[in-house]
Backbone bond lengths (Angstrom), bond angles and torsions (degrees), N, CA, C in turn:
res aa  C-N    CA-C-N  psi(-1)  N-CA   C-N-CA  omega(-1)  CA-C   N-CA-C  phi
1 Q - - - 1.455 - - 1.523 109.49 -
2 V 1.322 116.54 128.93 1.457 122.16 -178.23 1.521 109.25 -97.83
3 Q 1.312 115.52 136.31 1.465 121.19 176.79 1.514 110.21 -133.03
4 L 1.334 115.33 148.43 1.457 122.92 170.82 1.516 106.77 -115.51
5 V 1.316 116.68 124.20 1.463 121.27 -178.77 1.520 108.60 -120.30
6 E 1.327 115.04 121.85 1.451 121.86 -177.45 1.527 111.03 -99.97
7 S 1.317 114.48 156.52 1.461 120.65 173.59 1.512 108.97 -155.23
8 G 1.320 116.04 163.17 1.448 120.61 171.80 1.512 116.77 108.72
9 G 1.311 118.47 -3.19 1.460 118.80 177.78 1.518 111.80 -71.74
10 G 1.324 115.59 175.88 1.447 119.75 178.43 1.499 112.70 161.66
11 L 1.341 114.50 -166.17 1.459 122.61 -179.66 1.512 109.12 -112.79
12 V 1.328 115.90 124.41 1.461 120.43 176.71 1.521 108.99 -137.05
13 Q 1.326 115.17 161.08 1.456 120.29 176.68 1.521 110.47 -80.65
14 A 1.298 115.52 157.68 1.458 120.84 176.23 1.521 109.80 -55.09
15 G 1.324 114.58 137.83 1.450 120.58 -176.86 1.517 113.83 92.68
16 G 1.314 116.24 -10.32 1.458 121.15 -178.73 1.518 113.07 -83.27
17 S 1.328 114.63 -174.66 1.459 121.78 -176.79 1.520 111.11 -133.11
18 L 1.322 114.01 152.23 1.455 122.20 172.45 1.517 108.40 -142.67
19 R 1.308 115.73 153.60 1.454 120.73 174.77 1.519 108.71 -126.13
20 L 1.318 115.73 120.68 1.457 122.01 177.31 1.524 109.85 -97.10
21 S 1.324 115.11 145.11 1.458 121.23 176.13 1.518 108.74 -128.78
22 C 1.321 115.53 150.39 1.466 121.09 177.65 1.523 107.43 -145.25
23 A 1.325 115.52 117.67 1.453 121.16 -178.87 1.519 110.65 -110.06
24 A 1.312 115.74 130.77 1.463 121.63 176.28 1.519 109.39 -96.04
25 S 1.324 115.74 138.28 1.466 120.15 179.00 1.518 109.85 -138.23
26 G 1.333 115.23 160.41 1.457 120.37 -179.67 1.521 110.64 123.55
27 S 1.323 114.53 -167.00 1.467 120.69 -178.47 1.528 109.45 -83.36
28 I 1.319 115.48 78.37 1.461 122.78 -173.34 1.522 110.45 -100.91
29 F 1.322 115.97 128.94 1.463 120.70 175.12 1.531 110.41 -93.16
30 R 1.323 115.55 -42.72 1.466 119.46 -176.19 1.525 109.45 -158.94
31 I 1.337 115.57 143.45 1.461 121.20 173.69 1.515 108.56 -116.52
32 N 1.288 117.14 124.56 1.468 121.31 177.80 1.528 108.59 -88.01
33 V 1.311 117.53 -115.91 1.459 120.37 -177.85 1.527 110.74 -73.72
34 M 1.329 115.49 138.02 1.466 122.37 171.62 1.521 107.50 -121.27
35 G 1.303 116.50 145.27 1.455 117.91 -176.65 1.514 113.37 -153.56
36 W 1.324 113.27 171.75 1.459 121.62 175.64 1.526 108.42 -122.93
37 Y 1.312 115.09 133.95 1.454 123.33 175.22 1.527 107.44 -120.15
38 R 1.320 116.21 163.40 1.455 119.64 174.86 1.520 110.28 -142.99
39 Q 1.327 113.10 151.49 1.456 119.65 -179.95 1.511 109.06 -137.28
40 A 1.325 114.88 113.92 1.458 121.33 176.20 1.530 109.24 -86.32
41 P 1.331 118.21 158.89 1.472 120.66 -179.22 1.521 111.95 -55.66
42 G 1.322 116.13 128.29 1.451 121.01 177.67 1.511 115.28 78.61
43 K 1.332 116.52 5.56 1.467 119.95 -178.37 1.524 110.13 -121.69
44 Q 1.314 115.67 166.73 1.454 120.00 179.00 1.520 110.00 -80.24
45 R 1.311 115.05 164.61 1.454 121.44 176.92 1.526 108.84 -80.89
46 D 1.320 116.30 125.39 1.467 121.46 -176.08 1.519 111.46 -123.79
47 L 1.313 115.15 150.61 1.459 120.86 175.45 1.530 110.05 -66.40
48 V 1.336 115.41 138.05 1.466 121.05 172.69 1.526 109.52 -103.82
49 A 1.330 116.14 -50.53 1.462 121.22 -178.97 1.516 108.43 -161.99
50 D 1.326 115.51 153.35 1.455 119.08 172.69 1.520 110.26 -144.01
51 I 1.335 114.46 166.81 1.468 120.41 -175.24 1.520 108.46 -147.79
52 T 1.327 115.50 135.10 1.453 120.58 178.24 1.522 110.41 -81.84
53 S 1.316 115.90 170.82 1.456 119.93 177.91 1.524 111.44 -64.01
54 G 1.320 116.65 -23.94 1.458 120.99 178.17 1.512 114.17 -87.35
55 G 1.342 116.32 -4.68 1.449 119.62 176.02 1.518 115.95 99.77
56 S 1.312 118.47 3.15 1.459 120.10 176.09 1.520 109.63 -73.30
57 T 1.332 115.61 135.24 1.459 120.49 -174.07 1.519 111.95 -117.99
58 N 1.328 113.89 159.02 1.446 122.02 179.62 1.520 107.08 -145.27
59 Y 1.360 116.50 134.35 1.464 121.27 -178.31 1.527 109.80 -131.74
60 I 1.316 115.95 150.90 1.451 118.54 168.60 1.525 107.77 -75.79
61 D 1.322 116.27 155.70 1.457 120.98 -172.73 1.530 112.47 -59.59
62 S 1.315 117.92 -37.27 1.464 120.77 -172.78 1.526 113.49 -69.62
63 V 1.322 118.27 -13.87 1.473 120.01 -179.51 1.526 112.39 -113.53
64 K 1.323 117.39 -5.36 1.467 119.94 179.53 1.519 110.64 -58.50
65 G 1.329 115.99 132.73 1.452 120.72 -179.21 1.512 113.59 86.42
66 R 1.333 117.44 -12.82 1.469 120.78 179.85 1.529 112.15 -113.78
67 F 1.324 116.50 -36.97 1.465 121.89 -177.97 1.524 109.58 -107.63
68 T 1.324 114.94 147.18 1.466 121.21 175.27 1.519 109.31 -133.62
69 I 1.324 115.30 123.15 1.458 120.38 175.90 1.526 108.78 -98.55
70 S 1.318 116.25 141.08 1.456 120.89 177.97 1.531 108.05 -149.30
71 R 1.310 115.69 168.15 1.463 118.69 179.08 1.514 110.37 -148.63
72 D 1.326 113.71 153.39 1.454 121.59 174.69 1.524 105.62 -117.01
73 N 1.315 116.84 102.57 1.463 120.36 -175.11 1.536 111.92 -65.27
74 A 1.309 117.03 -31.39 1.464 119.88 179.52 1.523 111.60 -66.79
75 K 1.344 115.86 -27.82 1.464 120.94 -178.98 1.520 112.49 -103.84
76 N 1.334 116.97 2.49 1.474 121.21 -177.16 1.530 111.15 51.04
77 T 1.308 115.85 43.61 1.459 121.56 -173.90 1.521 110.82 -127.40
78 V 1.323 114.76 139.97 1.462 121.22 175.17 1.521 108.32 -119.92
79 Y 1.321 116.04 145.69 1.455 122.55 -177.66 1.527 109.88 -124.24
80 L 1.321 114.54 155.94 1.454 120.62 171.85 1.521 107.63 -136.17
81 Q 1.319 115.84 107.18 1.454 121.30 175.20 1.517 108.12 -87.92
82 M 1.320 116.42 121.19 1.458 121.20 -176.28 1.513 109.31 -117.44
83 N 1.321 116.36 117.69 1.459 122.82 179.46 1.526 109.95 -116.85
84 S 1.313 115.37 165.21 1.477 121.78 178.54 1.524 110.96 48.87
85 L 1.299 115.65 47.78 1.458 120.59 -176.47 1.525 110.79 -68.33
86 N 1.323 115.80 146.22 1.457 121.51 176.78 1.523 109.12 -132.27
87 P 1.324 117.76 164.26 1.469 120.46 -175.51 1.529 113.70 -55.64
88 E 1.334 117.64 -26.67 1.462 120.43 179.19 1.532 112.36 -69.11
89 D 1.317 117.31 -12.45 1.467 121.08 177.31 1.523 111.72 -85.17
90 T 1.321 117.40 -5.54 1.467 120.89 179.79 1.520 110.57 -63.31
91 A 1.326 115.57 124.82 1.460 121.09 -177.93 1.531 108.88 -177.75
92 V 1.313 115.14 171.77 1.466 120.38 166.29 1.528 106.69 -88.71
93 Y 1.300 116.35 127.00 1.458 121.89 -178.30 1.527 109.10 -101.99
94 Y 1.340 115.10 131.30 1.453 122.09 -177.30 1.529 110.30 -118.95
95 C 1.296 114.97 135.37 1.453 121.60 172.56 1.530 108.89 -85.86
96 N 1.321 115.84 147.22 1.466 122.32 -177.99 1.518 108.32 -141.39
97 A 1.328 116.44 141.42 1.459 118.48 179.14 1.520 110.96 -150.58
98 Q 1.315 115.21 143.24 1.467 122.16 171.70 1.521 106.89 -93.43
99 I 1.319 116.33 111.47 1.457 120.05 -171.28 1.520 110.60 -123.49
100 Y 1.317 115.29 132.18 1.466 121.78 173.95 1.520 106.58 -98.61
101 A 1.315 115.62 112.14 1.459 121.60 -177.21 1.525 109.10 -128.38
102 L 1.326 116.49 -164.70 1.463 120.85 -177.50 1.525 111.81 -58.88
103 V 1.329 116.65 -30.74 1.472 120.31 -177.58 1.506 112.23 -89.50
104 G 1.321 117.32 4.83 1.448 121.41 -178.40 1.516 111.24 100.79
105 M 1.343 116.95 -164.47 1.453 121.73 -177.54 1.524 110.07 -85.72
106 K 1.342 115.57 125.63 1.450 120.56 178.12 1.514 110.31 -141.38
107 I 1.339 114.62 162.23 1.460 120.97 173.50 1.531 107.66 -96.84
108 Y 1.307 116.12 129.47 1.456 121.20 -179.97 1.527 109.45 -118.26
109 W 1.342 114.67 150.06 1.463 122.16 178.85 1.519 109.87 -124.87
110 G 1.324 115.48 145.53 1.443 120.81 169.77 1.518 110.59 -79.37
111 Q 1.322 114.84 177.23 1.463 120.24 -175.21 1.526 112.60 -81.90
112 G 1.309 116.52 -13.85 1.457 120.64 -179.61 1.511 111.82 97.14
113 T 1.320 115.83 144.88 1.461 121.49 176.23 1.531 108.35 -136.34
114 Q 1.313 116.19 133.41 1.460 121.19 -175.65 1.524 110.69 -79.38
115 V 1.317 114.55 131.47 1.466 121.88 173.10 1.528 106.96 -120.76
116 T 1.328 116.31 121.61 1.453 121.37 -179.00 1.518 109.13 -126.06
117 I 1.342 114.66 126.55 1.470 120.60 -179.37 1.523 107.75 -113.43
118 S 1.313 115.92 122.29 1.461 120.53 178.96 1.526 109.90 -94.74
119 S 1.318 114.41 145.54 1.475 118.84 -178.18 1.521 111.35 -88.92
């Protein structure tokens, strides 16, 4: 059974920083793309950033220059360093990964972690 477990959310003031982590565990053969999505109240869940197994990254325009996604393939873990946070970044952040495991290739989601930015 494959699981994604997130950590690192919380409440910070505008201009502050947070670092999110997401660790995949289970009978994993290979992880392809890993990413972070977010969902604000009343809005759909949208991609924030993703990273391939080779380290190629992709960001939405609103976080470029402020957020950095990285991964440790040996630990099956993806990180999201978030700097210069503003209230518009408030959302539940979800980890996502394309994982090839015993059951084949599937998309997995973490449970979500709340990020709240106060003005």
